[in-house]
DSSP file (Angstrom, degrees, kcal/mol; ACC not computed):
  #  RESIDUE AA STRUCTURE BP1 BP2  ACC     N-H-->O    O-->H-N    N-H-->O    O-->H-N    TCO  KAPPA ALPHA  PHI   PSI    X-CA   Y-CA   Z-CA
    1    1 A M     >        0   0    0      0, 0.0     4,-2.4     0, 0.0     5,-0.2   0.000 360.0 360.0 360.0 -41.1    0.0    0.0    0.0
    2    2 A K  H  >  +     0   0    0      1,-0.2     4,-2.5     2,-0.2     5,-0.2   0.899 360.0  51.1 -62.5 -39.8    2.8    2.4    0.8
    3    3 A N  H  > S+     0   0    0      2,-0.2     4,-2.2     1,-0.2    -1,-0.2   0.893 109.4  50.4 -64.6 -38.9    4.4    1.7   -2.5
    4    4 A L  H  > S+     0   0    0      2,-0.2     4,-2.3     1,-0.2    -2,-0.2   0.917 111.3  48.1 -64.3 -44.2    1.1    2.5   -4.3
    5    5 A L  H  X S+     0   0    0     -4,-2.4     4,-2.6     1,-0.2    -2,-0.2   0.896 111.2  50.5 -63.6 -40.3    0.7    5.7   -2.4
    6    6 A A  H  X S+     0   0    0     -4,-2.5     4,-2.4     2,-0.2    -1,-0.2   0.900 110.8  49.4 -64.6 -40.2    4.3    6.7   -3.2
    7    7 A A  H  X S+     0   0    0     -4,-2.2     4,-2.3     2,-0.2    -2,-0.2   0.900 112.0  47.8 -65.6 -41.1    3.7    6.0   -6.9
    8    8 A I  H  X S+     0   0    0     -4,-2.3     4,-2.4     2,-0.2     5,-0.2   0.920 111.9  50.0 -65.6 -43.7    0.5    8.0   -6.9
    9    9 A L  H  X S+     0   0    0     -4,-2.6     4,-2.1     1,-0.2     5,-0.3   0.921 112.4  47.2 -61.2 -44.5    2.2   10.9   -5.2
   10   10 A L  H  X S+     0   0    0     -4,-2.4     4,-1.7     1,-0.2    -1,-0.2   0.899 113.0  49.1 -64.1 -41.2    5.1   10.9   -7.7
   11   11 A A  H  < S+     0   0    0     -4,-2.3    -2,-0.2     1,-0.2    -1,-0.2   0.866 113.5  45.7 -67.5 -36.8    2.7   10.7  -10.6
   12   12 A T  H  < S+     0   0    0     -4,-2.4    -1,-0.2     1,-0.2    -2,-0.2   0.822 117.0  42.5 -80.1 -29.8    0.5   13.5   -9.4
   13   13 A T  H  < S-     0   0    0     -4,-2.1    -2,-0.2    -5,-0.2    -1,-0.2   0.729 107.2-137.1 -85.0 -22.2    3.4   15.9   -8.5
   14   14 A G     <  -     0   0    0     -4,-1.7     2,-0.7    -5,-0.3    -3,-0.1   0.541  14.9 -97.3  75.3 133.5    5.3   15.0  -11.7
   15   15 A A        -     0   0    0     -4,-0.1     2,-0.1     2,-0.0    -1,-0.1  -0.755  44.3-139.2 -83.8 117.0    9.0   14.3  -11.8
   16   16 A S    >   -     0   0    0     -2,-0.7     3,-1.5     1,-0.1     4,-0.3  -0.402  15.2-122.4 -77.9 155.1   10.6   17.5  -13.0
   17   17 A S  G >  S+     0   0    0      1,-0.3     3,-1.4     2,-0.2     4,-0.3   0.738 109.5  72.6 -66.6 -20.8   13.4   17.5  -15.5
   18   18 A G  G >  S+     0   0    0      1,-0.3     3,-1.2     2,-0.2    -1,-0.3   0.750  82.2  69.9 -63.4 -23.7   15.4   19.3  -12.8
   19   19 A A  G <  S+     0   0    0     -3,-1.5    -1,-0.3     1,-0.3    -2,-0.2   0.767 100.0  47.7 -65.5 -23.2   15.6   16.1  -10.9
   20   20 A L  G <  S+     0   0    0     -3,-1.4    -1,-0.3    -4,-0.3    -2,-0.2   0.474  88.4 114.3 -94.4  -3.7   17.9   14.9  -13.6
   21   21 A A    <   -     0   0    0     -3,-1.2     2,-0.4    -4,-0.3    48,-0.1  -0.314  46.0-169.0 -68.6 150.2   20.1   18.0  -13.6
   22   22 A A        -     0   0    0     46,-0.0    48,-2.5    -2,-0.0     2,-0.4  -0.993  27.2-113.0-140.9 148.5   23.6   17.7  -12.4
   23   23 A E  E     -A   69   0A   0     -2,-0.4     2,-0.4    46,-0.2    46,-0.2  -0.662  40.6-171.1 -76.6 134.0   26.4   20.0  -11.5
   24   24 A R  E     -A   68   0A   0     44,-2.9    44,-2.7    -2,-0.4     2,-0.4  -0.974  13.7-159.6-131.1 142.1   29.1   19.7  -14.1
   25   25 A T  E     +A   67   0A   0     -2,-0.4     2,-0.3    42,-0.2    42,-0.2  -0.988  16.4 171.8-124.5 129.3   32.7   21.1  -14.2
   26   26 A V  E     -A   66   0A   0     40,-2.3    40,-2.8    -2,-0.4     2,-0.5  -0.916  26.4-134.3-130.4 157.9   34.7   21.5  -17.4
   27   27 A T  E     -A   65   0A   0     65,-0.3    65,-2.8    -2,-0.3     2,-0.4  -0.963  23.5-165.6-112.9 131.4   37.9   23.1  -18.3
   28   28 A M  E     -AB  64  91A   0     36,-2.9    36,-2.2    -2,-0.5     2,-0.4  -0.924  20.0-128.4-119.0 140.2   38.0   25.3  -21.4
   29   29 A A  E     -AB  63  90A   0     61,-2.9    61,-2.2    -2,-0.4     2,-0.5  -0.738  28.8-156.2 -82.4 132.3   41.0   26.6  -23.4
   30   30 A V  E     - B   0  89A   0     32,-2.9     3,-0.4    -2,-0.4    59,-0.2  -0.949   3.4-154.9-119.3 127.9   40.6   30.4  -23.8
   31   31 A Q        +     0   0    0     57,-2.9     3,-0.1    -2,-0.5    31,-0.0  -0.525  66.7  31.7 -95.0 163.7   42.3   32.4  -26.6
   32   32 A N        +     0   0    0      1,-0.2     2,-0.9    -2,-0.2    -1,-0.2   0.529  67.1 144.2  72.7  11.1   43.2   36.0  -26.8
   33   33 A M        +     0   0    0     -3,-0.4    -1,-0.2     1,-0.2     3,-0.1  -0.726  10.3 147.4 -82.2 111.3   44.1   36.6  -23.1
   34   34 A T        +     0   0    0     -2,-0.9     2,-0.3    -3,-0.1    -1,-0.2   0.497  53.2  36.7-123.1  -9.1   47.0   39.0  -23.3
   35   35 A C  S >  S-     0   0    0      1,-0.0     3,-0.9     0, 0.0    -1,-0.1  -0.866  86.5 -96.3-141.6 174.1   46.7   41.2  -20.2
   36   36 A A  T 3  S+     0   0    0     -2,-0.3     4,-0.4     1,-0.2    23,-0.1   0.731 118.8  56.7 -66.6 -22.8   45.8   41.2  -16.6
   37   37 A A  T 3> S+     0   0    0      1,-0.2     4,-1.8     2,-0.1     3,-0.4   0.739  88.1  78.5 -79.8 -22.7   42.2   42.4  -17.3
   38   38 A C  H <> S+     0   0    0     -3,-0.9     4,-2.6     1,-0.2     5,-0.2   0.898  88.5  52.8 -57.2 -47.4   41.4   39.6  -19.7
   39   39 A P  H  > S+     0   0    0      0, 0.0     4,-2.7     0, 0.0    -1,-0.2   0.878 107.9  52.9 -58.6 -35.8   40.7   36.9  -17.1
   40   40 A Y  H  > S+     0   0    0     -4,-0.4     4,-2.6    -3,-0.4    -2,-0.2   0.925 110.1  47.2 -63.4 -44.1   38.2   39.3  -15.4
   41   41 A I  H  X S+     0   0    0     -4,-1.8     4,-2.5     2,-0.2     5,-0.2   0.914 113.3  48.5 -64.6 -43.1   36.3   39.8  -18.7
   42   42 A V  H  X S+     0   0    0     -4,-2.6     4,-2.5     2,-0.2     5,-0.3   0.938 112.5  48.8 -61.4 -46.8   36.3   36.1  -19.4
   43   43 A Q  H  X S+     0   0    0     -4,-2.7     4,-2.5    -5,-0.2    -2,-0.2   0.922 113.0  46.9 -60.0 -45.9   35.0   35.3  -15.9
   44   44 A E  H  X S+     0   0    0     -4,-2.6     4,-1.1     2,-0.2    -1,-0.2   0.898 112.8  48.5 -65.2 -41.0   32.3   38.0  -16.1
   45   45 A S  H  < S+     0   0    0     -4,-2.5     4,-0.3     1,-0.2    -2,-0.2   0.911 115.9  42.9 -68.3 -41.4   31.1   36.9  -19.6
   46   46 A M  H >< S+     0   0    0     -4,-2.5     3,-1.5     1,-0.2    -2,-0.2   0.893 111.0  55.4 -70.7 -38.9   30.9   33.2  -18.6
   47   47 A S  H 3< S+     0   0    0     -4,-2.5    -1,-0.2    -5,-0.3    -2,-0.2   0.744  95.8  67.8 -65.3 -23.1   29.3   33.9  -15.2
   48   48 A A  T 3< S+     0   0    0     -4,-1.1     2,-0.4    -3,-0.2    -1,-0.3   0.643  76.4 101.3 -72.9 -14.3   26.5   35.8  -17.0
   49   49 A V  S X  S-     0   0    0     -3,-1.5     3,-2.2    -4,-0.3     2,-0.1  -0.586  87.2-109.0 -74.0 127.5   25.2   32.6  -18.5
   50   50 A D  T 3  S+     0   0    0     -2,-0.4     3,-0.1     1,-0.3    -1,-0.1  -0.350 104.3  26.4 -57.6 127.6   22.2   31.3  -16.6
   51   51 A G  T 3  S+     0   0    0      1,-0.4    18,-2.3    -4,-0.1     2,-0.4   0.181  84.6 127.3 103.3 -15.7   23.1   28.2  -14.7
   52   52 A V  E <   +C   68   0A   0     -3,-2.2    -1,-0.4    16,-0.2    16,-0.3  -0.635  30.4 177.0 -77.1 127.3   26.8   29.0  -14.3
   53   53 A E  E     +     0   0A   0     14,-2.9     2,-0.3    -2,-0.4    15,-0.2   0.782  60.5   6.7-101.5 -34.9   27.8   28.7  -10.7
   54   54 A K  E     -C   67   0A   0     13,-1.9    13,-2.9    -8,-0.1     2,-0.4  -0.989  52.6-170.3-154.7 140.4   31.5   29.3  -10.6
   55   55 A V  E     -C   66   0A   0     -2,-0.3     2,-0.5    11,-0.2    11,-0.2  -0.991   2.4-174.5-133.7 125.2   34.3   30.3  -13.1
   56   56 A I  E     -C   65   0A   0      9,-2.5     9,-3.1    -2,-0.4     2,-0.4  -0.980  12.0-162.9-119.7 119.0   38.0   30.2  -12.2
   57   57 A V  E     -C   64   0A   0     -2,-0.5     2,-0.6     7,-0.2     7,-0.2  -0.859   7.0-158.0-107.0 133.2   40.2   31.7  -15.0
   58   58 A S  E  >> -C   63   0A   0      5,-3.0     5,-1.6    -2,-0.4     4,-1.3  -0.935   6.3-171.9-110.5 112.2   44.0   31.0  -15.2
   59   59 A F  T  45S+     0   0    0     -2,-0.6    -1,-0.2     2,-0.2   -26,-0.1   0.905  88.6  52.3 -65.4 -41.3   45.8   33.7  -17.2
   60   60 A E  T  45S+     0   0    0      1,-0.2    -1,-0.2     2,-0.1    -2,-0.0   0.908 119.0  33.5 -62.2 -44.3   49.0   31.6  -17.0
   61   61 A D  T  45S-     0   0    0      2,-0.1    -1,-0.2   -32,-0.0    -2,-0.2   0.572 101.7-130.2 -88.6 -10.3   47.4   28.4  -18.4
   62   62 A K  T  <5 +     0   0    0     -4,-1.3   -32,-2.9     1,-0.2     2,-0.3   0.928  66.4 123.5  57.7  47.2   44.9   30.3  -20.7
   63   63 A T  E   < -AC  29  58A   0     -5,-1.6    -5,-3.0   -34,-0.3     2,-0.4  -0.902  51.7-152.0-133.8 161.7   42.1   28.2  -19.2
   64   64 A A  E     -AC  28  57A   0    -36,-2.2   -36,-2.9    -2,-0.3     2,-0.6  -0.992   9.1-154.0-132.8 127.7   38.7   28.7  -17.5
   65   65 A T  E     -AC  27  56A   0     -9,-3.1    -9,-2.5    -2,-0.4     2,-0.5  -0.913  21.2-168.6-102.3 119.9   37.3   26.0  -15.2
   66   66 A V  E     -AC  26  55A   0    -40,-2.8   -40,-2.3    -2,-0.6     2,-0.5  -0.925  15.5-164.7-119.8 128.7   33.5   26.4  -15.2
   67   67 A T  E     +AC  25  54A   0    -13,-2.9   -14,-2.9    -2,-0.5   -13,-1.9  -0.952  28.0 156.3-109.8 128.4   31.0   24.7  -12.8
   68   68 A F  E     -AC  24  52A   0    -44,-2.7   -44,-2.9    -2,-0.5     2,-0.7  -0.957  49.9-101.9-149.7 162.8   27.4   24.9  -14.0
   69   69 A D  E >>  -A   23   0A   0    -18,-2.3     4,-2.5    -2,-0.3     3,-1.8  -0.812  29.8-152.5 -86.8 113.2   24.0   23.3  -13.8
   70   70 A D  T 34 S+     0   0    0    -48,-2.5    -1,-0.1    -2,-0.7   -47,-0.1   0.522  91.7  63.3 -73.2  -1.9   23.7   21.2  -17.0
   71   71 A A  T 34 S+     0   0    0    -49,-0.2    -1,-0.3   -20,-0.1     3,-0.1   0.648 116.8  28.5 -87.2 -17.2   19.9   21.6  -17.0
   72   72 A K  T <4 S+     0   0    0     -3,-1.8     2,-0.3     1,-0.2    -2,-0.2   0.713 124.0  35.3-111.5 -30.5   20.3   25.3  -17.4
   73   73 A A     <  -     0   0    0     -4,-2.5     2,-0.3   -22,-0.2    -1,-0.2  -0.876  59.2-156.4-128.9 157.2   23.6   25.9  -19.3
   74   74 A T     >  -     0   0    0     -2,-0.3     4,-2.0     1,-0.1     5,-0.2  -0.888  32.4-115.9-126.7 160.7   25.6   24.1  -22.0
   75   75 A V  H  > S+     0   0    0     -2,-0.3     4,-2.7     1,-0.2     5,-0.2   0.894 117.9  55.1 -60.4 -39.5   29.2   24.2  -22.8
   76   76 A A  H  > S+     0   0    0      1,-0.2     4,-2.5     2,-0.2    -1,-0.2   0.901 106.8  48.9 -62.2 -41.7   28.3   25.8  -26.2
   77   77 A A  H  > S+     0   0    0      2,-0.2     4,-2.0     1,-0.2    -1,-0.2   0.890 112.6  48.3 -65.9 -38.7   26.4   28.6  -24.5
   78   78 A I  H  X S+     0   0    0     -4,-2.0     4,-1.9     2,-0.2    -2,-0.2   0.922 112.6  48.0 -67.0 -44.0   29.3   29.3  -22.2
   79   79 A A  H  X S+     0   0    0     -4,-2.7     4,-2.6     1,-0.2    10,-0.4   0.895 110.3  52.7 -63.2 -40.5   31.8   29.3  -25.1
   80   80 A D  H  X S+     0   0    0     -4,-2.5     4,-2.6     2,-0.2    -1,-0.2   0.908 107.4  51.5 -61.7 -42.4   29.5   31.6  -27.1
   81   81 A A  H  X S+     0   0    0     -4,-2.0     4,-1.0     1,-0.2    -1,-0.2   0.909 112.2  46.1 -61.9 -41.8   29.4   34.1  -24.2
   82   82 A S  H  <>S+     0   0    0     -4,-1.9     5,-2.5     1,-0.2     3,-0.4   0.910 112.1  50.8 -67.0 -42.1   33.2   34.1  -24.0
   83   83 A E  H ><5S+     0   0    0     -4,-2.6     3,-1.7     1,-0.2    -2,-0.2   0.894 105.4  55.9 -63.9 -39.8   33.5   34.4  -27.8
   84   84 A H  H 3<5S+     0   0    0     -4,-2.6    -1,-0.2     1,-0.3    -2,-0.2   0.784 105.1  53.8 -62.9 -26.1   31.1   37.4  -27.8
   85   85 A A  T 3<5S-     0   0    0     -4,-1.0    -1,-0.3    -3,-0.4    -2,-0.2   0.496 130.3 -97.6 -85.1  -4.0   33.4   39.1  -25.3
   86   86 A G  T < 5S+     0   0    0     -3,-1.7    -3,-0.2    -4,-0.3    -2,-0.1   0.556  96.4 104.2 102.5  10.0   36.4   38.5  -27.7
   87   87 A Y      < -     0   0    0     -5,-2.5    -2,-0.2    -6,-0.1    -3,-0.1  -0.773  59.5-150.6-128.2  86.4   37.8   35.4  -26.1
   88   88 A P        -     0   0    0      0, 0.0   -57,-2.9     0, 0.0     2,-0.4  -0.299  19.0-167.4 -56.7 135.7   37.0   32.2  -28.1
   89   89 A A  E     -B   30   0A   0    -10,-0.4     2,-0.3   -59,-0.2   -59,-0.2  -0.980  10.2-176.0-131.2 140.9   36.9   29.2  -25.8
   90   90 A T  E     -B   29   0A   0    -61,-2.2   -61,-2.9    -2,-0.4     2,-0.2  -0.960  39.6 -91.1-133.2 152.5   36.8   25.5  -26.5
   91   91 A L  E     -B   28   0A   0     -2,-0.3     2,-0.5   -63,-0.2   -63,-0.3  -0.426  43.6-129.8 -62.4 128.3   36.4   22.5  -24.4
   92   92 A K              0   0    0    -65,-2.8   -65,-0.3    -2,-0.2    -1,-0.1  -0.694 360.0 360.0 -85.3 128.9   39.9   21.3  -23.3
   93   93 A E              0   0    0     -2,-0.5    -1,-0.1     0, 0.0   -65,-0.1   0.458 360.0 360.0 -78.9 360.0   40.5   17.6  -23.9
């Protein structure tokens, strides 16, 4: 009976797609960073994407490590935001 009630409750409340969301962290190679201000611009542009939780930019390594909710943001959207700011970014293998 408890299992039946749990199934009914789940069916009536609906399983949201957010239940399948996961926090994801990727490292991206970032081009065109030539001065001390560049990492700040990259961080701000990537952070502006809905779902991005944290961005750590390394000027020395020319990378950005991005943590995001994969139900709200995609790697492509993050890369596009960076490119629009003048810093093309690609997923680092």
